[in-house]
One Martini backbone bead per residue (centre of mass of N, CA, C, O) as a GRO file, in nm:
protein
  408
    1MET     BB    1  13.731   8.355  14.792
    2ILE     BB    2  13.844   8.176  15.045
    3THR     BB    3  13.656   7.887  15.234
    4THR     BB    4  13.833   7.655  15.390
    5ASP     BB    5  13.793   7.781  15.658
    6LYS     BB    6  13.675   7.634  15.985
    7SER     BB    7  13.680   7.849  16.168
    8GLU     BB    8  13.555   8.103  16.397
    9HIS     BB    9  13.695   8.344  16.194
   10LEU     BB   10  13.553   8.420  15.927
   11PRO     BB   11  13.449   8.714  15.951
   12GLU     BB   12  13.728   8.835  16.014
   13THR     BB   13  13.872   8.737  15.763
   14ARG     BB   14  13.693   8.897  15.567
   15LEU     BB   15  13.763   9.179  15.680
   16VAL     BB   16  14.066   9.182  15.627
   17ILE     BB   17  14.061   9.136  15.329
   18ALA     BB   18  13.873   9.370  15.243
   19CYS     BB   19  14.071   9.602  15.404
   20ALA     BB   20  14.344   9.510  15.218
   21GLN     BB   21  14.259   9.782  15.059
   22THR     BB   22  14.198  10.091  14.905
   23SER     BB   23  13.945   9.973  14.733
   24LEU     BB   24  13.595   9.944  14.801
   25GLY     BB   25  13.337   9.779  14.718
   26PRO     BB   26  13.010   9.722  14.760
   27ARG     BB   27  13.036   9.433  14.871
   28ALA     BB   28  13.258   9.495  15.093
   29LEU     BB   29  13.097   9.709  15.243
   30SER     BB   30  12.851   9.531  15.315
   31ASP     BB   31  13.006   9.299  15.460
   32VAL     BB   32  13.138   9.453  15.683
   33ALA     BB   33  12.883   9.578  15.809
   34ASP     BB   34  12.768   9.305  15.889
   35ILE     BB   35  12.995   9.217  16.076
   36LEU     BB   36  12.984   9.477  16.271
   37GLY     BB   37  12.679   9.393  16.367
   38GLY     BB   38  12.829   9.180  16.522
   39SER     BB   39  13.035   8.965  16.658
   40VAL     BB   40  13.372   9.060  16.751
   41ASP     BB   41  13.716   8.978  16.723
   42TRP     BB   42  13.958   9.210  16.791
   43ASP     BB   43  14.210   9.062  16.873
   44TYR     BB   44  14.234   8.901  16.609
   45ILE     BB   45  14.236   9.127  16.402
   46ILE     BB   46  14.483   9.279  16.503
   47ARG     BB   47  14.686   9.042  16.509
   48ILE     BB   48  14.658   8.955  16.208
   49ALA     BB   49  14.712   9.228  16.075
   50ASN     BB   50  14.989   9.263  16.191
   51ARG     BB   51  15.121   8.984  16.097
   52ASN     BB   52  15.033   9.080  15.779
   53ALA     BB   53  15.092   9.394  15.729
   54VAL     BB   54  14.770   9.558  15.732
   55LEU     BB   55  14.687   9.763  15.958
   56PRO     BB   56  14.684  10.030  15.811
   57LEU     BB   57  14.448   9.955  15.615
   58ILE     BB   58  14.242   9.870  15.827
   59SER     BB   59  14.231  10.134  15.989
   60ARG     BB   60  14.154  10.332  15.756
   61ASN     BB   61  13.888  10.194  15.675
   62LEU     BB   62  13.741  10.180  15.941
   63LEU     BB   63  13.762  10.489  16.010
   64HIS     BB   64  13.627  10.588  15.740
   65HIS     BB   65  13.352  10.391  15.719
   66TRP     BB   66  13.307  10.275  16.053
   67SER     BB   67  13.345  10.443  16.314
   68ASP     BB   68  13.047  10.413  16.450
   69LEU     BB   69  13.088  10.077  16.478
   70LEU     BB   70  13.303  10.118  16.683
   71PRO     BB   71  13.451  10.074  16.955
   72PRO     BB   72  13.595  10.308  17.131
   73GLU     BB   73  13.861  10.152  17.196
   74ILE     BB   74  13.920  10.070  16.907
   75ARG     BB   75  13.923  10.343  16.779
   76GLU     BB   76  14.162  10.449  16.952
   77THR     BB   77  14.371  10.228  16.873
   78LEU     BB   78  14.371  10.284  16.565
   79SER     BB   79  14.428  10.580  16.565
   80LEU     BB   80  14.700  10.571  16.718
   81GLY     BB   81  14.842  10.367  16.528
   82HIS     BB   82  14.823  10.541  16.275
   83GLN     BB   83  14.979  10.784  16.372
   84GLN     BB   84  15.247  10.626  16.426
   85GLN     BB   85  15.284  10.524  16.139
   86VAL     BB   86  15.311  10.800  16.004
   87GLN     BB   87  15.563  10.879  16.159
   88ARG     BB   88  15.749  10.649  16.086
   89ASN     BB   89  15.727  10.688  15.772
   90MET     BB   90  15.838  10.975  15.764
   91ILE     BB   91  16.113  10.908  15.885
   92ALA     BB   92  16.191  10.694  15.677
   93THR     BB   93  16.177  10.882  15.428
   94ALA     BB   94  16.395  11.076  15.523
   95GLY     BB   95  16.617  10.853  15.541
   96LEU     BB   96  16.611  10.781  15.243
   97LEU     BB   97  16.690  11.057  15.124
   98LYS     BB   98  16.952  11.076  15.262
   99LEU     BB   99  17.082  10.829  15.139
  100ILE     BB  100  17.065  10.907  14.850
  101ASP     BB  101  17.251  11.149  14.877
  102ALA     BB  102  17.500  10.981  14.975
  103PHE     BB  103  17.528  10.822  14.716
  104HIS     BB  104  17.553  11.061  14.519
  105SER     BB  105  17.808  11.184  14.656
  106SER     BB  106  17.961  10.894  14.584
  107ASN     BB  107  17.886  10.796  14.292
  108ILE     BB  108  17.630  10.604  14.352
  109ALA     BB  109  17.415  10.392  14.232
  110VAL     BB  110  17.049  10.384  14.312
  111LEU     BB  111  16.764  10.150  14.401
  112PRO     BB  112  16.480  10.194  14.531
  113PHE     BB  113  16.195   9.926  14.590
  114LYS     BB  114  16.062   9.972  14.859
  115GLY     BB  115  15.888  10.090  15.092
  116PRO     BB  116  15.810  10.410  15.019
  117VAL     BB  117  15.802  10.348  14.710
  118LEU     BB  118  15.579  10.133  14.717
  119ALA     BB  119  15.363  10.298  14.875
  120ILE     BB  120  15.331  10.499  14.640
  121ARG     BB  121  15.298  10.315  14.381
  122ALA     BB  122  15.060  10.133  14.503
  123HIS     BB  123  14.897  10.319  14.741
  124GLY     BB  124  14.946  10.642  14.732
  125ASP     BB  125  15.065  10.607  15.049
  126LEU     BB  126  15.291  10.613  15.305
  127SER     BB  127  15.083  10.496  15.550
  128LEU     BB  128  14.981  10.206  15.398
  129ARG     BB  129  15.275  10.085  15.472
  130ARG     BB  130  15.473   9.842  15.621
  131TYR     BB  131  15.815   9.907  15.728
  132GLY     BB  132  16.147   9.783  15.860
  133ASP     BB  133  16.307   9.872  15.590
  134LEU     BB  134  16.563   9.947  15.348
  135ASP     BB  135  16.574   9.896  14.990
  136LEU     BB  136  16.887   9.863  14.811
  137LEU     BB  137  17.022   9.903  14.484
  138ILE     BB  138  17.323   9.786  14.335
  139HIS     BB  139  17.622   9.749  14.210
  140PRO     BB  140  17.856   9.518  14.257
  141ALA     BB  141  18.103   9.717  14.208
  142ASP     BB  142  17.980   9.904  14.469
  143LEU     BB  143  18.000   9.740  14.746
  144ALA     BB  144  18.244   9.848  14.899
  145ARG     BB  145  18.176  10.152  14.891
  146SER     BB  146  17.893  10.123  15.029
  147ILE     BB  147  17.990  10.020  15.301
  148GLU     BB  148  18.163  10.260  15.374
  149MET     BB  149  17.946  10.476  15.354
  150LEU     BB  150  17.755  10.356  15.568
  151LYS     BB  151  17.953  10.369  15.803
  152ALA     BB  152  17.996  10.688  15.785
  153ASN     BB  153  17.655  10.699  15.841
  154GLY     BB  154  17.593  10.494  16.097
  155TYR     BB  155  17.651  10.194  15.986
  156SER     BB  156  17.609   9.837  16.055
  157PRO     BB  157  17.691   9.521  15.997
  158LEU     BB  158  17.533   9.232  16.098
  159THR     BB  159  17.731   9.099  15.902
  160SER     BB  160  18.003   8.982  15.788
  161ALA     BB  161  18.246   9.130  15.520
  162THR     BB  162  18.526   8.981  15.490
  163TRP     BB  163  18.489   8.820  15.223
  164LEU     BB  164  18.576   9.063  15.039
  165GLN     BB  165  18.889   9.042  15.096
  166LYS     BB  166  18.923   8.756  14.953
  167THR     BB  167  18.658   8.755  14.755
  168THR     BB  168  18.413   8.819  14.472
  169TRP     BB  169  18.275   8.562  14.349
  170ASN     BB  170  18.059   8.490  14.600
  171ILE     BB  171  17.836   8.710  14.554
  172SER     BB  172  17.651   8.515  14.377
  173ASP     BB  173  17.530   8.371  14.655
  174LYS     BB  174  17.436   8.653  14.714
  175LYS     BB  175  17.230   8.968  14.787
  176ASP     BB  176  17.286   9.082  15.089
  177ILE     BB  177  17.310   9.340  15.348
  178LEU     BB  178  17.270   9.417  15.683
  179PHE     BB  179  17.184   9.733  15.839
  180THR     BB  180  17.248   9.918  16.121
  181SER     BB  181  17.162  10.188  16.326
  182ASP     BB  182  17.325  10.431  16.545
  183ILE     BB  183  17.066  10.662  16.513
  184GLY     BB  184  16.763  10.509  16.460
  185ASP     BB  185  16.734  10.410  16.195
  186LEU     BB  186  16.655  10.220  15.958
  187PRO     BB  187  16.724   9.952  15.826
  188VAL     BB  188  16.952   9.809  15.575
  189GLU     BB  189  16.921   9.663  15.248
  190LEU     BB  190  17.199   9.565  15.056
  191HIS     BB  191  17.171   9.524  14.717
  192TRP     BB  192  17.308   9.339  14.410
  193LYS     BB  193  17.045   9.159  14.410
  194LEU     BB  194  16.710   9.029  14.414
  195SER     BB  195  16.829   8.719  14.445
  196GLY     BB  196  16.903   8.416  14.510
  197SER     BB  197  17.029   8.140  14.355
  198HIS     BB  198  16.796   7.923  14.437
  199PHE     BB  199  16.563   8.183  14.371
  200ALA     BB  200  16.595   8.328  14.092
  201LEU     BB  201  16.620   8.662  13.937
  202PRO     BB  202  16.765   8.751  13.630
  203LEU     BB  203  16.795   9.111  13.689
  204GLU     BB  204  17.131   9.194  13.696
  205GLU     BB  205  17.133   9.372  13.462
  206ASP     BB  206  17.154   9.661  13.289
  207ARG     BB  207  16.845   9.672  13.223
  208LEU     BB  208  16.749   9.753  13.502
  209TRP     BB  209  16.864  10.045  13.472
  210ALA     BB  210  16.755  10.126  13.191
  211ARG     BB  211  16.434  10.069  13.299
  212ALA     BB  212  16.409  10.281  13.485
  213GLU     BB  213  16.200  10.462  13.707
  214GLU     BB  214  15.992  10.721  13.822
  215THR     BB  215  15.927  10.868  14.149
  216THR     BB  216  15.738  11.054  14.385
  217ILE     BB  217  15.894  11.196  14.692
  218ALA     BB  218  15.860  11.469  14.847
  219GLY     BB  219  15.927  11.618  14.556
  220ARG     BB  220  16.100  11.368  14.461
  221ASN     BB  221  16.291  11.215  14.218
  222ILE     BB  222  16.290  10.854  14.192
  223SER     BB  223  16.470  10.591  14.129
  224THR     BB  224  16.341  10.270  13.992
  225LEU     BB  225  16.174  10.022  13.915
  226SER     BB  226  16.006   9.880  13.701
  227PHE     BB  227  15.699   9.753  13.672
  228ASN     BB  228  15.776   9.473  13.579
  229ASP     BB  229  16.021   9.419  13.772
  230LEU     BB  230  15.850   9.452  14.030
  231LEU     BB  231  15.624   9.242  13.985
  232LEU     BB  232  15.820   9.001  13.967
  233TYR     BB  233  15.956   9.040  14.238
  234LEU     BB  234  15.705   9.020  14.425
  235CYS     BB  235  15.635   8.726  14.335
  236LEU     BB  236  15.904   8.601  14.419
  237HIS     BB  237  15.921   8.688  14.710
  238GLY     BB  238  15.661   8.548  14.800
  239SER     BB  239  15.736   8.264  14.703
  240ARG     BB  240  16.001   8.229  14.868
  241HIS     BB  241  15.814   8.301  15.146
  242SER     BB  242  15.528   8.150  15.120
  243TRP     BB  243  15.325   8.373  15.186
  244GLU     BB  244  15.342   8.511  15.500
  245ARG     BB  245  15.179   8.761  15.381
  246LEU     BB  246  14.919   8.966  15.288
  247GLY     BB  247  15.080   9.222  15.207
  248TRP     BB  248  15.210   9.103  14.947
  249ILE     BB  249  14.941   9.073  14.793
  250SER     BB  250  14.851   9.365  14.816
  251ASP     BB  251  15.074   9.491  14.663
  252ILE     BB  252  14.999   9.367  14.394
  253ASN     BB  253  14.719   9.471  14.373
  254GLU     BB  254  14.791   9.771  14.385
  255LEU     BB  255  14.999   9.793  14.156
  256ILE     BB  256  14.800   9.710  13.930
  257GLY     BB  257  14.582   9.941  14.017
  258SER     BB  258  14.792  10.194  13.940
  259THR     BB  259  14.714  10.102  13.637
  260ASP     BB  260  14.600  10.085  13.290
  261THR     BB  261  14.895   9.998  13.165
  262ILE     BB  262  14.956   9.664  13.073
  263ALA     BB  263  15.208   9.455  12.933
  264TRP     BB  264  15.126   9.137  12.928
  265GLU     BB  265  15.275   9.002  12.700
  266GLN     BB  266  15.554   9.104  12.788
  267LEU     BB  267  15.546   8.984  13.074
  268THR     BB  268  15.513   8.687  12.986
  269ALA     BB  269  15.770   8.669  12.813
  270GLU     BB  270  15.966   8.742  13.048
  271ALA     BB  271  15.881   8.499  13.236
  272ASP     BB  272  15.962   8.276  13.036
  273ARG     BB  273  16.264   8.353  13.003
  274LEU     BB  274  16.312   8.342  13.335
  275GLY     BB  275  16.129   8.105  13.468
  276CYS     BB  276  15.848   8.285  13.592
  277ARG     BB  277  15.558   8.181  13.535
  278ASN     BB  278  15.466   8.050  13.812
  279VAL     BB  279  15.516   8.299  13.981
  280LEU     BB  280  15.321   8.485  13.842
  281GLY     BB  281  15.069   8.315  13.850
  282LEU     BB  282  15.047   8.292  14.155
  283GLY     BB  283  15.018   8.591  14.222
  284LEU     BB  284  14.764   8.636  14.054
  285TYR     BB  285  14.592   8.418  14.193
  286LEU     BB  286  14.589   8.552  14.472
  287VAL     BB  287  14.455   8.807  14.396
  288HIS     BB  288  14.198   8.670  14.290
  289ASP     BB  289  14.129   8.503  14.562
  290PHE     BB  290  14.126   8.756  14.761
  291PHE     BB  291  14.025   9.021  14.549
  292GLY     BB  292  13.911   8.946  14.235
  293GLY     BB  293  14.101   8.953  14.021
  294GLU     BB  294  14.125   9.053  13.674
  295PHE     BB  295  14.317   8.953  13.372
  296ALA     BB  296  14.481   9.022  13.045
  297ILE     BB  297  14.623   8.765  13.030
  298PRO     BB  298  14.666   8.528  12.803
  299ASN     BB  299  14.668   8.272  13.044
  300TRP     BB  300  14.421   8.312  13.261
  301GLU     BB  301  14.254   8.049  13.256
  302ARG     BB  302  14.479   7.863  13.335
  303ILE     BB  303  14.545   7.993  13.607
  304LYS     BB  304  14.259   7.958  13.741
  305ASN     BB  305  14.273   7.621  13.672
  306ASP     BB  306  14.509   7.563  13.857
  307ARG     BB  307  14.584   7.324  14.088
  308MET     BB  308  14.831   7.423  14.224
  309PHE     BB  309  14.744   7.709  14.293
  310ARG     BB  310  14.500   7.622  14.463
  311GLU     BB  311  14.657   7.459  14.685
  312ILE     BB  312  14.838   7.688  14.780
  313ALA     BB  313  14.622   7.892  14.856
  314ALA     BB  314  14.497   7.719  15.081
  315ASN     BB  315  14.756   7.718  15.254
  316VAL     BB  316  14.792   8.023  15.283
  317HIS     BB  317  14.535   8.086  15.420
  318SER     BB  318  14.568   7.904  15.671
  319SER     BB  319  14.828   8.047  15.768
  320LEU     BB  320  14.746   8.351  15.783
  321PHE     BB  321  14.473   8.267  15.992
  322ALA     BB  322  14.611   8.147  16.211
  323ASP     BB  323  14.637   8.182  16.549
  324GLU     BB  324  14.921   8.064  16.477
  325ALA     BB  325  15.217   8.077  16.372
  326THR     BB  326  15.376   7.917  16.098
  327ASN     BB  327  15.619   7.654  16.021
  328TRP     BB  328  15.818   7.534  15.790
  329VAL     BB  329  15.933   7.256  15.686
  330ILE     BB  330  16.189   7.166  15.482
  331GLY     BB  331  16.043   6.961  15.302
  332ASP     BB  332  15.796   7.144  15.218
  333ARG     BB  333  15.961   7.378  15.101
  334TYR     BB  334  16.101   7.223  14.884
  335ALA     BB  335  15.853   7.119  14.728
  336TYR     BB  336  15.731   7.397  14.675
  337HIS     BB  337  15.973   7.517  14.512
  338LEU     BB  338  15.987   7.290  14.298
  339GLN     BB  339  15.707   7.357  14.161
  340LEU     BB  340  15.807   7.651  14.044
  341ARG     BB  341  16.027   7.526  13.879
  342GLU     BB  342  16.121   7.507  13.520
  343LYS     BB  343  16.417   7.493  13.499
  344LEU     BB  344  16.676   7.283  13.526
  345THR     BB  345  16.883   7.482  13.653
  346ASP     BB  346  16.695   7.567  13.891
  347ARG     BB  347  16.654   7.289  14.013
  348TRP     BB  348  16.954   7.235  14.074
  349LYS     BB  349  16.994   7.485  14.265
  350LEU     BB  350  16.782   7.381  14.468
  351HIS     BB  351  16.905   7.118  14.543
  352LEU     BB  352  17.178   7.235  14.645
  353HIS     BB  353  17.064   7.410  14.866
  354TYR     BB  354  16.929   7.176  15.030
  355LEU     BB  355  17.171   7.013  15.072
  356ARG     BB  356  17.322   7.215  15.241
  357TRP     BB  357  17.105   7.233  15.462
  358TYR     BB  358  17.104   6.943  15.548
  359LEU     BB  359  17.411   6.920  15.618
  360LYS     BB  360  17.395   7.133  15.842
  361ILE     BB  361  17.205   6.980  16.022
  362ILE     BB  362  17.378   6.713  16.049
  363PHE     BB  363  17.676   6.865  16.134
  364THR     BB  364  17.551   7.071  16.339
  365PRO     BB  365  17.580   7.141  16.653
  366ASN     BB  366  17.394   7.128  16.957
  367ARG     BB  367  17.251   7.117  17.267
  368SER     BB  368  17.160   6.823  17.239
  369ASP     BB  369  17.443   6.705  17.208
  370GLU     BB  370  17.568   6.816  17.470
  371GLY     BB  371  17.357   6.670  17.657
  372VAL     BB  372  17.449   6.372  17.574
  373PHE     BB  373  17.793   6.384  17.588
  374HIS     BB  374  17.974   6.582  17.759
  375LEU     BB  375  18.230   6.730  17.648
  376PRO     BB  376  18.516   6.846  17.654
  377ARG     BB  377  18.657   7.114  17.520
  378TRP     BB  378  18.897   6.957  17.370
  379LEU     BB  379  18.634   6.771  17.218
  380VAL     BB  380  18.430   6.937  17.042
  381SER     BB  381  18.489   6.835  16.745
  382LEU     BB  382  18.325   6.558  16.786
  383TYR     BB  383  18.036   6.657  16.737
  384TYR     BB  384  18.052   6.631  16.412
  385VAL     BB  385  18.041   6.312  16.448
  386LEU     BB  386  17.816   6.248  16.659
  387ARG     BB  387  17.560   6.368  16.540
  388PRO     BB  388  17.509   6.181  16.293
  389THR     BB  389  17.498   5.935  16.467
  390ARG     BB  390  17.263   6.012  16.651
  391LEU     BB  391  17.059   6.048  16.422
  392PHE     BB  392  17.069   5.769  16.307
  393TYR     BB  393  16.971   5.621  16.567
  394THR     BB  394  16.705   5.791  16.616
  395TYR     BB  395  16.581   5.802  16.286
  396VAL     BB  396  16.643   5.485  16.212
  397ILE     BB  397  16.658   5.276  16.437
  398LYS     BB  398  16.456   5.372  16.671
  399SER     BB  399  16.207   5.446  16.477
  400LYS     BB  400  16.105   5.156  16.410
  401SER     BB  401  15.977   5.141  16.728
  402GLY     BB  402  15.855   5.426  16.674
  403LYS     BB  403  15.805   5.746  16.635
  404LYS     BB  404  15.824   6.007  16.454
  405ARG     BB  405  16.076   6.250  16.444
  406ARG     BB  406  16.213   6.561  16.508
  407VAL     BB  407  16.467   6.745  16.425
  408PRO     BB  408  16.691   6.931  16.645
   0.00000   0.00000   0.00000
């Protein structure tokens, strides 16, 4: 467990980490009991656990193991919150099953792979994982039909899908469309691949579907990603989003713990072939650092002693348990992503992605530009020329005589 955090909340941090898993060993049980015997900042614990999407696990463990040590008001808060989470997740599961039936009725193959499916596969309990949407994977060829089917069932795309009518080649740069429900169901993320082109996991081939496995939800057999594909995806998803939630690390810990038979050599070979060796290694290192996991992967000792993984983990820990949520600046995120890319083609894709991002920042006007220039409506197009000029003056010329400024 990382102990680089020098804040006043070290005991609370240890409690959150210990309770963010379904099975607590003797050491964790003893440690949490000792923490609960002292002064505890409950506001911090609940706020951090909620921000890190592990409050269902924290609540279940505290209520199950140490209910008598909890202040009455905290016990009531956790109990009520857990009951509400159970209700939300049951409703979400019913909505997922209804959607699967709708896809099947339209002869569209679909693979749900997070949400209730991951809760059952990894945690063994629908109530122990928080999810705010339903992730569904389809074949790219079925995208247009899937959009129409979702619209017919009360869903509306949050972003425009008009580009589909113009051309289909550019779906390779995208990965999903988010739909909101007109009838109160959870939003749906409709995926035709698992990741964007800049931080890609090239698993969008037919073998994804050929290797699909089944899991049982509410007595129904549901097709979903294979164990290996899901584990690699979870490592990539967390890495792409800079591991902004402890819940993502907990998911990997629980998924690995859900089976006694993992083909580590096959998984390593697959990660090497896909250029995801660092992504897999970082995910496993974080599980080791936070939850003490040890794995029979062939290069495990190298992973545990990797300086890059150790430094990233320290930054992740500081970010997860900071009093206020932190946002990465674009340059730091760029450098972090670049560290994890192994193949030359993947590094060039990343460079192009961030180049486009930087150009968008440089040439897209905002309210700061409008406040400086006050152009009439018929001259608004000039903002696209004036903004880079203003930025050059402010951050190149003027900054030479002042402090470094942050781009607005």
